[in-house]
Backbone and ligand atoms as CSV (ligand in chain L), in Angstrom:
chain,resi,resn,atom,element,x,y,z
A,1,MET,N,N,-6.059,12.321,-45.289
A,1,MET,CA,C,-4.741,12.313,-44.965
A,1,MET,C,C,-3.881,12.961,-46.060
A,2,PHE,N,N,-4.068,12.615,-47.287
A,2,PHE,CA,C,-3.276,13.198,-48.348
A,2,PHE,C,C,-3.657,14.691,-48.447
A,3,ASP,N,N,-4.905,15.042,-48.165
A,3,ASP,CA,C,-5.370,16.481,-48.184
A,3,ASP,C,C,-4.504,17.283,-47.208
A,4,ASP,N,N,-4.308,16.685,-46.009
A,4,ASP,CA,C,-3.567,17.366,-44.936
A,4,ASP,C,C,-2.108,17.487,-45.421
A,5,LEU,N,N,-1.525,16.448,-45.959
A,5,LEU,CA,C,-0.198,16.524,-46.424
A,5,LEU,C,C,0.008,17.617,-47.549
A,6,ALA,N,N,-0.975,17.577,-48.449
A,6,ALA,CA,C,-0.939,18.549,-49.561
A,6,ALA,C,C,-0.986,19.989,-49.041
A,7,ARG,N,N,-1.880,20.210,-48.126
A,7,ARG,CA,C,-1.999,21.500,-47.458
A,7,ARG,C,C,-0.712,21.982,-46.790
A,8,HIS,N,N,-0.081,21.119,-46.110
A,8,HIS,CA,C,1.217,21.450,-45.402
A,8,HIS,C,C,2.281,21.605,-46.409
A,9,ALA,N,N,2.320,20.875,-47.511
A,9,ALA,CA,C,3.412,21.015,-48.461
A,9,ALA,C,C,3.240,22.369,-49.209
A,10,ALA,N,N,2.034,22.726,-49.582
A,10,ALA,CA,C,1.799,24.025,-50.263
A,10,ALA,C,C,2.101,25.210,-49.282
A,11,ALA,N,N,1.864,25.084,-48.043
A,11,ALA,CA,C,2.114,26.157,-47.049
A,11,ALA,C,C,3.676,26.313,-46.815
A,12,ILE,N,N,4.401,25.204,-46.678
A,12,ILE,CA,C,5.758,25.354,-46.400
A,12,ILE,C,C,6.517,25.795,-47.691
A,13,ARG,N,N,5.932,25.487,-48.800
A,13,ARG,CA,C,6.545,25.880,-50.032
A,13,ARG,C,C,6.806,27.374,-50.108
A,14,LEU,N,N,5.953,28.127,-49.431
A,14,LEU,CA,C,6.057,29.645,-49.436
A,14,LEU,C,C,7.235,30.147,-48.657
A,15,LYS,N,N,7.807,29.249,-47.791
A,15,LYS,CA,C,8.965,29.548,-47.001
A,15,LYS,C,C,10.255,29.227,-47.642
A,16,ALA,N,N,10.218,28.650,-48.806
A,16,ALA,CA,C,11.451,28.270,-49.527
A,16,ALA,C,C,12.348,29.361,-49.692
A,17,TYR,N,N,13.654,29.191,-49.627
A,17,TYR,CA,C,14.679,30.163,-49.953
A,17,TYR,C,C,15.257,29.698,-51.333
A,18,ALA,N,N,14.738,30.424,-52.368
A,18,ALA,CA,C,15.225,30.002,-53.713
A,18,ALA,C,C,15.447,31.190,-54.595
A,19,PRO,N,N,16.356,32.049,-54.168
A,19,PRO,CA,C,16.633,33.337,-54.935
A,19,PRO,C,C,17.243,33.077,-56.298
A,20,TYR,N,N,17.886,31.968,-56.529
A,20,TYR,CA,C,18.563,31.705,-57.784
A,20,TYR,C,C,17.654,31.101,-58.822
A,21,SER,N,N,17.001,30.002,-58.446
A,21,SER,CA,C,16.128,29.387,-59.440
A,21,SER,C,C,14.724,30.012,-59.331
A,22,ARG,N,N,14.376,30.603,-58.240
A,22,ARG,CA,C,12.921,31.132,-58.017
A,22,ARG,C,C,11.921,30.008,-58.212
A,23,PHE,N,N,12.363,28.804,-58.053
A,23,PHE,CA,C,11.512,27.654,-58.098
A,23,PHE,C,C,11.278,27.181,-56.646
A,24,LEU,N,N,10.136,27.462,-56.123
A,24,LEU,CA,C,9.806,27.085,-54.688
A,24,LEU,C,C,9.270,25.715,-54.618
A,25,VAL,N,N,9.765,24.963,-53.597
A,25,VAL,CA,C,9.250,23.614,-53.470
A,25,VAL,C,C,9.067,23.389,-51.941
A,26,GLY,N,N,7.930,22.747,-51.657
A,26,GLY,CA,C,7.567,22.306,-50.193
A,26,GLY,C,C,7.312,20.831,-50.181
A,27,ALA,N,N,7.674,20.176,-49.073
A,27,ALA,CA,C,7.390,18.779,-48.910
A,27,ALA,C,C,6.851,18.541,-47.553
A,28,ALA,N,N,5.893,17.658,-47.456
A,28,ALA,CA,C,5.343,17.275,-46.170
A,28,ALA,C,C,5.198,15.759,-46.177
A,29,LEU,N,N,5.718,15.099,-45.133
A,29,LEU,CA,C,5.619,13.756,-45.007
A,29,LEU,C,C,4.983,13.239,-43.742
A,30,LEU,N,N,4.457,12.007,-43.811
A,30,LEU,CA,C,3.763,11.468,-42.639
A,30,LEU,C,C,4.620,10.332,-41.984
A,31,CYS,N,N,4.768,10.421,-40.748
A,31,CYS,CA,C,5.588,9.401,-40.029
A,31,CYS,C,C,4.999,9.229,-38.631
A,32,ASP,N,N,4.497,7.965,-38.306
A,32,ASP,CA,C,4.033,7.728,-36.955
A,32,ASP,C,C,2.964,8.735,-36.563
A,33,GLY,N,N,2.089,9.214,-37.446
A,33,GLY,CA,C,0.986,10.092,-37.124
A,33,GLY,C,C,1.423,11.525,-37.189
A,34,ALA,N,N,2.677,11.818,-37.281
A,34,ALA,CA,C,3.129,13.240,-37.258
A,34,ALA,C,C,3.468,13.634,-38.706
A,35,ILE,N,N,3.337,14.970,-38.971
A,35,ILE,CA,C,3.696,15.529,-40.293
A,35,ILE,C,C,5.040,16.285,-40.172
A,36,HIS,N,N,5.928,16.048,-40.970
A,36,HIS,CA,C,7.220,16.789,-40.951
A,36,HIS,C,C,7.295,17.546,-42.286
A,37,VAL,N,N,7.809,18.802,-42.240
A,37,VAL,CA,C,7.896,19.533,-43.556
A,37,VAL,C,C,9.253,19.946,-43.772
A,38,GLY,N,N,9.479,20.411,-45.007
A,38,GLY,CA,C,10.760,20.886,-45.518
A,38,GLY,C,C,10.469,21.782,-46.750
A,39,CYS,N,N,11.431,22.627,-46.985
A,39,CYS,CA,C,11.473,23.485,-48.202
A,39,CYS,C,C,12.863,23.559,-48.803
A,40,ASN,N,N,12.962,23.856,-50.017
A,40,ASN,CA,C,14.263,23.940,-50.638
A,40,ASN,C,C,14.993,25.285,-50.143
A,41,VAL,N,N,16.382,25.042,-49.883
A,41,VAL,CA,C,17.223,26.071,-49.400
A,41,VAL,C,C,18.351,26.199,-50.351
A,42,GLU,N,N,18.416,27.199,-51.158
A,42,GLU,CA,C,19.544,27.338,-52.153
A,42,GLU,C,C,20.704,28.057,-51.509
A,43,ASN,N,N,21.835,28.107,-52.262
A,43,ASN,CA,C,22.977,28.713,-51.748
A,43,ASN,C,C,23.699,29.368,-52.907
A,44,ALA,N,N,24.490,30.449,-52.672
A,44,ALA,CA,C,25.237,31.145,-53.722
A,44,ALA,C,C,26.188,30.100,-54.362
A,45,ALA,N,N,26.729,29.216,-53.584
A,45,ALA,CA,C,27.563,28.183,-54.100
A,45,ALA,C,C,26.554,27.063,-54.546
A,46,TYR,N,N,26.031,27.077,-55.789
A,46,TYR,CA,C,24.898,26.299,-56.155
A,46,TYR,C,C,24.809,24.893,-55.678
A,47,PRO,N,N,25.837,24.105,-55.808
A,47,PRO,CA,C,25.638,22.703,-55.382
A,47,PRO,C,C,25.341,22.471,-53.908
A,48,GLN,N,N,25.559,23.512,-53.173
A,48,GLN,CA,C,25.304,23.342,-51.636
A,48,GLN,C,C,23.902,23.539,-51.272
A,49,GLY,N,N,23.023,23.794,-52.236
A,49,GLY,CA,C,21.572,23.955,-52.060
A,49,GLY,C,C,21.002,22.586,-51.640
A,50,SER,N,N,19.853,22.664,-50.944
A,50,SER,CA,C,19.243,21.384,-50.598
A,50,SER,C,C,17.734,21.438,-50.990
A,51,CYS,N,N,17.217,20.138,-51.198
A,51,CYS,CA,C,15.866,20.045,-51.700
A,51,CYS,C,C,14.897,20.035,-50.522
A,52,ALA,N,N,13.662,20.302,-50.825
A,52,ALA,CA,C,12.541,20.281,-49.868
A,52,ALA,C,C,12.437,18.911,-49.212
A,53,GLU,N,N,12.581,17.828,-49.983
A,53,GLU,CA,C,12.356,16.484,-49.466
A,53,GLU,C,C,13.427,16.225,-48.359
A,54,ALA,N,N,14.675,16.687,-48.698
A,54,ALA,CA,C,15.845,16.481,-47.772
A,54,ALA,C,C,15.484,17.147,-46.459
A,55,GLY,N,N,14.958,18.357,-46.455
A,55,GLY,CA,C,14.596,19.069,-45.284
A,55,GLY,C,C,13.546,18.346,-44.452
A,56,ALA,N,N,12.551,17.857,-45.120
A,56,ALA,CA,C,11.470,17.097,-44.428
A,56,ALA,C,C,12.024,15.805,-43.815
A,57,ILE,N,N,12.922,15.200,-44.540
A,57,ILE,CA,C,13.495,13.907,-43.918
A,57,ILE,C,C,14.371,14.288,-42.778
A,58,SER,N,N,15.225,15.341,-42.837
A,58,SER,CA,C,15.939,15.807,-41.567
A,58,SER,C,C,15.053,16.078,-40.459
A,59,ALA,N,N,13.949,16.694,-40.679
A,59,ALA,CA,C,13.059,17.013,-39.592
A,59,ALA,C,C,12.484,15.736,-38.953
A,60,MET,N,N,12.171,14.823,-39.806
A,60,MET,CA,C,11.587,13.453,-39.371
A,60,MET,C,C,12.687,12.766,-38.452
A,61,VAL,N,N,13.826,12.665,-38.971
A,61,VAL,CA,C,14.844,11.998,-38.289
A,61,VAL,C,C,15.234,12.672,-36.941
A,62,ALA,N,N,15.290,13.986,-36.958
A,62,ALA,CA,C,15.582,14.748,-35.753
A,62,ALA,C,C,14.527,14.508,-34.665
A,63,ALA,N,N,13.274,14.200,-35.152
A,63,ALA,CA,C,12.149,14.001,-34.231
A,63,ALA,C,C,12.135,12.484,-33.716
A,64,GLY,N,N,13.060,11.679,-34.292
A,64,GLY,CA,C,13.120,10.314,-33.963
A,64,GLY,C,C,12.447,9.360,-34.832
A,65,GLY,N,N,11.860,9.916,-35.956
A,65,GLY,CA,C,11.127,9.104,-37.010
A,65,GLY,C,C,12.125,8.314,-37.930
A,66,ARG,N,N,11.621,7.194,-38.369
A,66,ARG,CA,C,12.423,6.409,-39.230
A,66,ARG,C,C,11.679,5.877,-40.446
A,67,ARG,N,N,10.351,6.037,-40.484
A,67,ARG,CA,C,9.458,5.445,-41.584
A,67,ARG,C,C,8.640,6.429,-42.234
A,68,ILE,N,N,8.823,6.683,-43.549
A,68,ILE,CA,C,7.907,7.513,-44.219
A,68,ILE,C,C,6.693,6.805,-44.755
A,69,GLU,N,N,5.530,7.227,-44.404
A,69,GLU,CA,C,4.284,6.480,-44.844
A,69,GLU,C,C,3.710,7.095,-46.021
A,70,ALA,N,N,3.856,8.371,-46.242
A,70,ALA,CA,C,3.349,9.038,-47.405
A,70,ALA,C,C,4.034,10.438,-47.486
A,71,ILE,N,N,4.215,10.948,-48.672
A,71,ILE,CA,C,4.738,12.344,-48.847
A,71,ILE,C,C,4.050,13.106,-49.950
A,72,ALA,N,N,3.884,14.364,-49.688
A,72,ALA,CA,C,3.309,15.258,-50.677
A,72,ALA,C,C,4.470,16.311,-51.111
A,73,ILE,N,N,4.586,16.576,-52.352
A,73,ILE,CA,C,5.604,17.581,-52.835
A,73,ILE,C,C,4.866,18.655,-53.602
A,74,ALA,N,N,5.066,19.911,-53.173
A,74,ALA,CA,C,4.387,20.968,-53.796
A,74,ALA,C,C,5.416,21.765,-54.742
A,75,GLY,N,N,5.115,21.836,-55.994
A,75,GLY,CA,C,6.001,22.756,-56.834
A,75,GLY,C,C,5.126,23.760,-57.494
A,76,GLY,N,N,5.733,24.320,-58.577
A,76,GLY,CA,C,4.994,25.415,-59.268
A,76,GLY,C,C,5.100,25.255,-60.768
A,77,GLY,N,N,4.644,26.161,-61.480
A,77,GLY,CA,C,4.783,26.155,-62.926
A,77,GLY,C,C,3.858,25.282,-63.705
A,78,GLY,N,N,2.738,24.852,-62.982
A,78,GLY,CA,C,1.744,24.105,-63.725
A,78,GLY,C,C,2.074,22.704,-64.003
A,79,GLN,N,N,3.154,22.156,-63.530
A,79,GLN,CA,C,3.416,20.712,-63.780
A,79,GLN,C,C,3.910,20.067,-62.447
A,80,ALA,N,N,3.814,18.764,-62.423
A,80,ALA,CA,C,4.185,18.011,-61.289
A,80,ALA,C,C,5.658,18.119,-60.985
A,81,CYS,N,N,6.006,18.502,-59.668
A,81,CYS,CA,C,7.343,18.567,-59.271
A,81,CYS,C,C,7.716,17.225,-58.698
A,82,THR,N,N,8.231,16.352,-59.616
A,82,THR,CA,C,8.659,14.973,-59.134
A,82,THR,C,C,10.002,15.154,-58.515
A,83,PRO,N,N,10.188,14.157,-57.461
A,83,PRO,CA,C,11.473,14.280,-56.743
A,83,PRO,C,C,12.697,14.040,-57.682
A,84,CYS,N,N,13.755,14.778,-57.358
A,84,CYS,CA,C,14.941,14.612,-58.189
A,84,CYS,C,C,15.612,13.214,-57.898
A,85,GLY,N,N,16.476,12.790,-58.726
A,85,GLY,CA,C,17.091,11.450,-58.524
A,85,GLY,C,C,17.655,11.250,-57.110
A,86,GLY,N,N,18.392,12.180,-56.610
A,86,GLY,CA,C,18.971,12.075,-55.301
A,86,GLY,C,C,17.919,11.950,-54.253
A,87,CYS,N,N,16.806,12.701,-54.406
A,87,CYS,CA,C,15.778,12.586,-53.356
A,87,CYS,C,C,15.007,11.314,-53.425
A,88,ARG,N,N,14.930,10.687,-54.606
A,88,ARG,CA,C,14.288,9.376,-54.694
A,88,ARG,C,C,15.070,8.348,-53.827
A,89,GLN,N,N,16.369,8.486,-53.969
A,89,GLN,CA,C,17.236,7.606,-53.196
A,89,GLN,C,C,17.050,7.904,-51.699
A,90,ARG,N,N,17.015,9.209,-51.324
A,90,ARG,CA,C,16.886,9.556,-49.928
A,90,ARG,C,C,15.467,8.994,-49.402
A,91,LEU,N,N,14.516,9.062,-50.241
A,91,LEU,CA,C,13.185,8.519,-49.801
A,91,LEU,C,C,13.242,7.032,-49.625
A,92,ARG,N,N,14.077,6.356,-50.464
A,92,ARG,CA,C,14.218,4.958,-50.341
A,92,ARG,C,C,14.727,4.502,-48.969
A,93,GLU,N,N,15.634,5.352,-48.437
A,93,GLU,CA,C,16.231,5.038,-47.099
A,93,GLU,C,C,15.182,4.757,-46.137
A,94,PHE,N,N,14.104,5.490,-46.194
A,94,PHE,CA,C,13.020,5.527,-45.064
A,94,PHE,C,C,11.692,5.080,-45.597
A,95,GLY,N,N,11.581,4.764,-46.890
A,95,GLY,CA,C,10.275,4.420,-47.456
A,95,GLY,C,C,10.284,3.143,-48.267
A,96,ALA,N,N,9.223,2.382,-48.202
A,96,ALA,CA,C,9.049,1.204,-48.930
A,96,ALA,C,C,8.710,1.449,-50.371
A,97,PRO,N,N,8.939,0.441,-51.263
A,97,PRO,CA,C,8.646,0.724,-52.670
A,97,PRO,C,C,7.132,1.161,-52.880
A,98,ASP,N,N,6.246,0.725,-51.982
A,98,ASP,CA,C,4.852,1.155,-52.167
A,98,ASP,C,C,4.561,2.514,-51.505
A,99,LEU,N,N,5.519,3.263,-51.116
A,99,LEU,CA,C,5.316,4.588,-50.536
A,99,LEU,C,C,4.644,5.427,-51.477
A,100,PRO,N,N,3.419,6.055,-51.140
A,100,PRO,CA,C,2.744,6.920,-52.051
A,100,PRO,C,C,3.427,8.349,-52.156
A,101,ILE,N,N,3.672,8.860,-53.347
A,101,ILE,CA,C,4.280,10.201,-53.515
A,101,ILE,C,C,3.249,11.010,-54.257
A,102,VAL,N,N,2.780,12.068,-53.675
A,102,VAL,CA,C,1.775,12.756,-54.281
A,102,VAL,C,C,2.306,14.199,-54.711
A,103,MET,N,N,2.275,14.482,-55.949
A,103,MET,CA,C,2.710,15.809,-56.430
A,103,MET,C,C,1.506,16.775,-56.466
A,104,VAL,N,N,1.641,17.931,-55.884
A,104,VAL,CA,C,0.527,18.900,-55.826
A,104,VAL,C,C,1.019,20.270,-56.298
A,105,ASP,N,N,0.090,21.099,-56.715
A,105,ASP,CA,C,0.440,22.356,-57.199
A,105,ASP,C,C,0.451,23.408,-56.043
A,106,GLU,N,N,0.677,24.685,-56.353
A,106,GLU,CA,C,0.807,25.750,-55.389
A,106,GLU,C,C,-0.336,25.792,-54.430
A,107,GLU,N,N,-1.482,25.325,-54.897
A,107,GLU,CA,C,-2.688,25.375,-54.028
A,107,GLU,C,C,-2.898,24.116,-53.266
A,108,GLY,N,N,-2.096,23.172,-53.472
A,108,GLY,CA,C,-2.265,21.820,-52.802
A,108,GLY,C,C,-3.190,20.830,-53.607
A,109,ARG,N,N,-3.404,21.252,-54.881
A,109,ARG,CA,C,-4.277,20.362,-55.658
A,109,ARG,C,C,-3.408,19.246,-56.268
A,110,GLU,N,N,-3.892,18.017,-56.224
A,110,GLU,CA,C,-3.122,16.900,-56.735
A,110,GLU,C,C,-2.930,16.986,-58.180
A,111,VAL,N,N,-1.721,16.752,-58.731
A,111,VAL,CA,C,-1.465,16.794,-60.127
A,111,VAL,C,C,-0.933,15.404,-60.603
A,112,MET,N,N,-0.320,14.654,-59.696
A,112,MET,CA,C,0.216,13.327,-60.108
A,112,MET,C,C,0.436,12.538,-58.805
A,113,ARG,N,N,0.158,11.250,-58.982
A,113,ARG,CA,C,0.466,10.315,-57.825
A,113,ARG,C,C,1.218,9.079,-58.322
A,114,ARG,N,N,2.308,8.787,-57.652
A,114,ARG,CA,C,3.118,7.624,-57.973
A,114,ARG,C,C,3.520,6.903,-56.781
A,115,THR,N,N,4.151,5.706,-56.847
A,115,THR,CA,C,4.728,5.067,-55.813
A,115,THR,C,C,6.321,5.304,-55.945
A,116,LEU,N,N,6.959,5.115,-54.869
A,116,LEU,CA,C,8.401,5.226,-54.917
A,116,LEU,C,C,8.973,4.177,-55.897
A,117,GLY,N,N,8.411,2.979,-55.771
A,117,GLY,CA,C,8.869,1.815,-56.729
A,117,GLY,C,C,8.752,2.236,-58.179
A,118,ALA,N,N,7.678,3.000,-58.520
A,118,ALA,CA,C,7.568,3.408,-59.935
A,118,ALA,C,C,8.583,4.461,-60.292
A,119,LEU,N,N,8.947,5.316,-59.360
A,119,LEU,CA,C,9.976,6.340,-59.712
A,119,LEU,C,C,11.365,5.922,-59.553
A,120,LEU,N,N,11.567,4.806,-58.751
A,120,LEU,CA,C,12.984,4.345,-58.606
A,120,LEU,C,C,12.896,2.811,-58.559
A,121,PRO,N,N,12.705,2.182,-59.696
A,121,PRO,CA,C,12.589,0.744,-59.756
A,121,PRO,C,C,13.889,0.043,-59.447
A,122,ASP,N,N,13.763,-1.205,-58.930
A,122,ASP,CA,C,14.943,-1.971,-58.610
A,122,ASP,C,C,15.971,-1.300,-57.682
A,123,ALA,N,N,15.456,-0.469,-56.796
A,123,ALA,CA,C,16.321,0.457,-56.061
A,123,ALA,C,C,17.323,-0.282,-55.154
A,124,PHE,N,N,18.516,0.242,-55.015
A,124,PHE,CA,C,19.434,-0.194,-53.973
A,124,PHE,C,C,19.005,0.445,-52.698
A,125,GLY,N,N,18.898,-0.369,-51.629
A,125,GLY,CA,C,18.399,0.210,-50.343
A,125,GLY,C,C,19.065,-0.456,-49.161
A,126,PRO,N,N,18.553,-0.103,-47.948
A,126,PRO,CA,C,19.069,-0.649,-46.693
A,126,PRO,C,C,19.151,-2.217,-46.639
A,127,ASP,N,N,18.209,-2.865,-47.386
A,127,ASP,CA,C,18.146,-4.361,-47.391
A,127,ASP,C,C,19.413,-4.980,-47.857
A,128,HIS,N,N,20.017,-4.247,-48.928
A,128,HIS,CA,C,21.148,-4.815,-49.578
A,128,HIS,C,C,22.339,-4.834,-48.570
A,129,LEU,N,N,22.224,-4.137,-47.469
A,129,LEU,CA,C,23.410,-4.092,-46.573
A,129,LEU,C,C,23.069,-4.893,-45.293
A,130,ALA,N,N,21.811,-5.506,-45.239
A,130,ALA,CA,C,21.414,-6.145,-44.036
A,130,ALA,C,C,22.221,-7.490,-43.849
L,1,THU,N1,N,14.072,20.948,-55.887
L,1,THU,C1,C,13.481,20.325,-54.774
L,1,THU,O1,O,13.540,20.946,-53.656
L,1,THU,N2,N,12.975,19.141,-54.840
L,1,THU,C2,C,12.966,18.364,-56.020
L,1,THU,O2,O,12.638,17.216,-55.872
L,1,THU,C3,C,13.272,18.993,-57.210
L,1,THU,C4,C,14.034,20.235,-57.178
L,1,THU,C5,C,14.557,22.336,-55.828
L,1,THU,C6,C,16.022,22.352,-55.851
L,1,THU,C7,C,16.328,23.789,-56.304
L,1,THU,O3,O,16.346,24.599,-55.238
L,1,THU,C8,C,15.113,24.058,-57.195
L,1,THU,O4,O,14.139,23.104,-56.896
L,1,THU,C9,C,15.360,24.067,-58.680
L,1,THU,O5,O,15.964,22.848,-59.031
């Protein structure tokens, strides 16, 4: 299952629109047996760019999904592309603290694995508003 996510993340990474940073990112998440993917989409007005994880989450929600079971993130440059702070919070909206987050390289090879709880401890989440 992680292999499949890693493959999808590495493949969609190549579709990224990142003319400014030239840092391509792909994300693939599992929800109800389906894989949803996203890539980063930058903008000439820099803050309007969006992350790969945000794209994958949008695809999941648009398909009716609400629960992320696992996610793979493919970056480049020989080190793990860990999700940015904002994306950690986005993942918390649809993922439990034990959500596995697998960072992979351009080829889909695993370079790091963490849980969401490890990357965003004591997170504020939907439960706080229940
Ligand atoms: N980026 C992502 O897509 N996901 C992350 O978790 C880290 C950063 C993108 C945003 C921007 O387009 C580029 O990587 C450089 O920051």
